[in-house]
C-alpha positions as CSV (number, residue, x, y, z in Angstrom):
1,M,-22.2,6.5,-14.8
2,C,-25.5,5.5,-13.5
3,G,-25.7,3.4,-10.4
4,G,-22.3,1.9,-11.1
5,L,-23.2,1.2,-14.7
6,A,-21.6,2.9,-17.7
7,I,-24.8,4.4,-19.0
8,P,-24.7,8.0,-20.3
9,K,-26.3,10.5,-17.9
10,G,-29.1,11.5,-20.3
11,I,-30.3,8.0,-20.6
12,C,-30.0,7.2,-16.9
13,E,-32.1,10.2,-15.8
14,K,-35.1,9.3,-17.9
15,P,-37.9,8.3,-15.5
16,N,-39.3,5.6,-17.9
17,V,-36.0,3.6,-18.1
18,S,-36.4,0.6,-15.8
19,R,-33.7,-0.7,-13.6
20,V,-33.7,-3.9,-15.6
21,A,-33.2,-2.0,-18.9
22,K,-30.3,-0.1,-17.3
23,K,-28.7,-3.3,-16.1
24,A,-29.2,-4.9,-19.5
25,C,-27.7,-2.0,-21.4
26,G,-24.7,-1.5,-19.1
27,P,-22.5,-4.3,-20.4
28,H,-23.2,-3.4,-24.0
29,L,-22.4,0.3,-23.4
30,E,-19.2,-0.5,-21.5
31,W,-17.6,-1.5,-24.7
32,R,-19.7,0.4,-27.2
33,I,-19.0,3.9,-25.8
34,P,-15.2,3.6,-25.9
35,Q,-15.6,2.1,-29.5
36,I,-17.6,5.2,-30.6
37,E,-15.0,7.5,-29.0
38,D,-12.2,5.6,-30.9
39,L,-14.2,6.0,-34.1
40,K,-14.6,9.8,-33.5
41,A,-10.8,10.1,-32.9
42,A,-10.1,8.2,-36.1
43,V,-12.5,10.4,-38.2
44,L,-10.8,13.5,-36.7
45,A,-7.3,12.1,-37.6
46,A,-8.5,11.3,-41.1
47,D,-10.0,14.8,-41.5
48,Q,-6.5,16.1,-40.6
49,D,-4.9,13.8,-43.3
50,D,-3.2,11.8,-40.5
51,F,-3.0,8.5,-42.3
52,A,-0.6,5.5,-41.8
53,T,2.6,5.7,-43.8
54,D,3.7,2.8,-46.0
55,A,6.2,1.8,-43.3
56,E,3.6,1.7,-40.6
57,V,1.3,-0.4,-42.7
58,S,4.1,-2.8,-43.5
59,A,5.0,-3.1,-39.8
60,V,1.4,-4.1,-39.0
61,V,1.3,-6.6,-41.9
62,A,4.6,-8.1,-40.7
63,R,3.0,-8.9,-37.3
64,L,0.1,-10.8,-38.9
65,P,0.2,-14.6,-39.0
66,R,1.3,-15.8,-42.4
67,K,-2.1,-17.2,-43.3
68,C,-3.6,-13.7,-42.9
69,T,-1.4,-12.2,-45.5
70,S,-2.2,-14.7,-48.2
71,R,-5.6,-13.1,-49.0
72,T,-6.3,-9.8,-50.6
73,A,-6.7,-6.7,-48.5
74,A,-10.2,-6.3,-49.8
75,K,-11.2,-9.7,-48.3
76,P,-8.9,-10.5,-45.3
77,A,-9.0,-13.9,-43.7
78,P,-11.4,-14.1,-40.7
79,R,-10.0,-13.4,-37.2
80,C,-6.8,-12.0,-38.6
81,R,-5.6,-9.2,-36.3
82,A,-2.3,-7.6,-35.7
83,A,-0.5,-8.9,-32.6
């Protein structure tokens, strides 16, 4: 945290980073940093062969709106997310 903003310490402490830049980056980093951490956890799980079972995938597909399941998995309908 840097002055109440979710900016990594290494960036915050740089003398040439202006207050305006820090404020502008804060909102972006507030969602980006957790997203990167989630991706790191997913890669670690994949490295450990921890993949979803067929039953888990079926359960997620069952929660999707009907229109989302009518397309192929390679090209899902836009804005289709599990509930």
